[in-house]
N, C-alpha and C positions, 0 to 999 in steps of 0.2 A: 448640243446640249441636249439633257438628257431631260426627256416629258416628266414634270412631277404629277404624279399619282393623286388624284383628289380624292381626299379621304371622305366619307359620307357625314355630316352635320348628325355631332349627337342631340337627343331629344331629353332635354331635362325638364319641362312643361311638360305636365300631363293635361287633358281635358278633362273638365266635372263629366260627372257622371248623370246620365238622362234621367236615372230614379232616384229621386229622393231616398229611398230607403240605402241609399250606397253611397248618401253624403258623407259620412263619418270616414268609409272606406277611401273616398276619392281623397279626403286631408290628411288621413295618414298615410295612404300609399304615395303622397306627393312628399310628404315629410321623408319619407322613406329612401327616396330617390337623389331627395338633395342632398343626402351624405353621401353619394356614390359619383365616383369620379366618374365614369363610364356611362352615365343617366340611364335611362329607359333600355332595357336590354330582355331577352328570353330568362336569362339567366337571373336577372336584377328580380324581373315579377315571380318567379317562384321563390327566389329566398323572401319576398315580400309574404309570401304565402306562409312559408315554413316559419318565419318571424314572429307574423301574426298568432298561429297555432301554439307557437311556442311560449308566449310575453304574456297569453289572456287565457285565462278559467274557462275555456269555452266549449262546447259540445260540436257535433259532426255539423249540424245544421247549420252552425256560426258558421264554419270554416266553407264548408259549403256555400254559402251567401258572399264569403270573400271572394272565393274563387271565381263566381259569377261577376263580381264586381268589377274585379281586375279584367275577367276578358270584356266587360263593357266600357272601360276605361281604356283600356289599350286597344281597343277597336275606334273608338273616336279619336285618340290620339294620333293613329296611326293614318286614319282618315286626313284630320287636318294637315299632316307632314306629307301628306300624297306616297304613302309608302304600306298601304294597304296590303300590299303583296307578301308584307312579312307577318303577316297575321298569326300566319300556320307554324311559324316556328314557335310564338308562346305558347298557344293552342297545344300542339306536341310538348313545350317543357312544362306547362301545367300538369300535364298528365301523368307526371312522374311522382305527384302528391297525391296520393288513394285518401280517398274520403269514402268511408264504408256506412253508409245510412242505416240503422237497424230496422227490419221490417216492422210494420205498423201491425201488431196483430190485435183484432178485434174481439175483447172477452164479451162473456156474457152481462157481465154487469154493464157493458156500454150502450147494450140496444136498447133503443125506449120501449118503455109499454104500451099496452094501449091505452092507459090512463095520460101519459105524457104526449102521445098523438091528439088525445080528445083535448086536453089543456092547451097545446100548440093551435090545434085548429081555434077555439072558443077565442083565443087573444090575437087572431090575425084575420086579414080582409081575405076577401072570396077564393081569391085566385090562388094564392097561399094553401087555403082548405083543399082546396079542387087539385093542386100539385102534389100536396101529400096523399090525396086517394087515388090519384093514378099512378104513382110510385108503390102503394099498398098493393095495389088490386095487378101492376103487371111484373114486380120484380125489377123494374130495368133502370138502366144507370141515368145519371140525368142529362150526360151527353149524348145517350138514345134516345132521350125523351123531348129534349127541346128542338131535335132535328126532323121529327115526324110531320109530315106534311099531311095537309087536308085532302088530298088527290090519292092517300095510301089509304085512307079510310075506307071502309065499304060497308053498309048496312046488311046484317044476316038475317033475316026474317024469323027465322028457327030457332036464331039463341037469343033473339029479341036482344042485339049489341051489336058492335060495330067490330070487322075484324082490321088489324090495321099491323102496314107493312112497316117495318122498321129494319136501317142497319145497325147492324151490330158491330161491335168494336171488334176491327179486326177487315171491316169492309164486306161481309157477306148479309144477306138479308133474311130476315127471321119474320116470324108472325106473332100477335098476340090478339088480345079482346078484352072488350071494356064494356060495361052495361049503357045499354042509349040512352038511360038518365043522364051519366057521367061526360058521355060525349057530346052531346046536345047543351051542360052547363058550362062545360070548356067553350065551347064555340060563342054563347052567349057571350059569357064573362072577359073572355081573352079578345074577340073582335075576330074571329078566325078565318080568313080568306084563304090564305096560303100555308102558312104555317099553322099548324093544330096549336102550339103554344106559342101568340106571338108577339111580340116585343110592344112592350105599353108604350113606346115611343115613335115606332113606325111599320106601315105594315109590310115592308119589302123586307124583314128578317125577324129571327126566330127570338122567343127568351132568349139571354145569354145566361148563361150559367155561374156566369159570379153573381147575377143579377137573382139568380133561382137561390143560390149558399146564403145570400144576404139576407133573403127572406126568411130562409129558416133558422139560420144564426138569430136574427130578431125573435123568433119565434122561440128559440130555445131558451129563453128568457124567464119564461112562465114555465119549464119543466125541470123534473129533477136530472132527467139525463137527455144529452143534446139531440135534436133531431134531426141532423144530415142526412140528406139525400142516401147516402151511404149506408148510413145505420138504418134509415127507414128500409133501404131494400136487403139487408141481412134479416133485419126482422121477418118481413114477409119471405122471403129464400126459407129460414128455418120454421115458418108456419106450414108452407106449403111440403115441405119434406115429411112433417111430421104428421099432416092431414093425408098423405098418401106413401105411407112405407114401401108399397108395394114395386113402384115404381122404379127400375133398374139404374142403377146410379148412371152410365154413361146416354142416359134418357135426360138425369136430371143436366147432367153437363152442357146437353145441345141445350135443353131450354132456358138457362142461368149464363151461357157464355163463358163455361168454366172449364177447365182441365179439372180430371177427378184429385190429382194431389191437391189442388185448391180448395175445391168444395170439402177435402174430409180436414181439412188444416183448417179452415176460417169458417167454415157454415156448419158443419154435421156438429153443432156445440150440444153436448151432452153433460148432466151434471155429474160432479166427482163420486165415486163410488166410494160409499159408507162402510169401511170393512169391518169395524165395528160393530156397527149396525148389523150386518150381515151376518158375523157370527153369535151376537146376541139373538138373534130371532133363532139362527137354527139351534141354538144351545137351549134355547127355552121348548122347541118343539122336538127335541130330540129326549130332554128332560118326562116333555107331557107323554112322550110315544112309551117311555120306560114305565111310568106310574100306570098308563092303561093298558099295559101287557100284562101286570101282576094281579 
């Protein structure tokens, strides 16, 4: 007798996603799979993503969330069915569906004013005030700030401040400076022992990026423009550039951790030239010179 080839059992029951945000996708994806005779396959996962994108009036962000939800659900389902080695086939299939998220450009109108920062600080607790002052002084990213260790801060008597070593995005070590008063207030209010910006919940961890962002989102309720960490950094960088017009571009790139192309495109924000006003002013001067020459 010929040996019968055992077929792999098809998967029709999907696991519920861990993230509550993916609950809708879990229900919709299950309904889609129920209509397929071959159950869960890499091709059907791709078909569902295409189906969701075509039948719903959604943007690229929603499509991206759908893609993440599928990966989450598929992984959990394969784990339960002891077929996790097949996950790579699903990921490769989903790569066929291209989602190009538009680059978010920070406009001049997005950047908070000094009045916005003042209002945000007035309506926030002391830890938020100090965080705003630190970003405004150093122009560092929030991810770079929260990972600064107390052991990396050294008092400089000549400058009456603290030199602070930090790890920049990319892994390289750089140095910045803050005044003595700001450093001392941070250490007192945050109870800094190991991390400069220590977690309010444990002394073994630094302030979470999500917590810092949440604090500043709450502070933004009192301002006309949001005071997110990234926008405060934009404001600070633009001010430094305007205050130091003679600094070469490559040195600015090193100071802020950006390429020249990024710095030119997103940070060197200038007002649009009013050609009409320029021509009018030129015309008035031209006419005035004509009258005086007669």
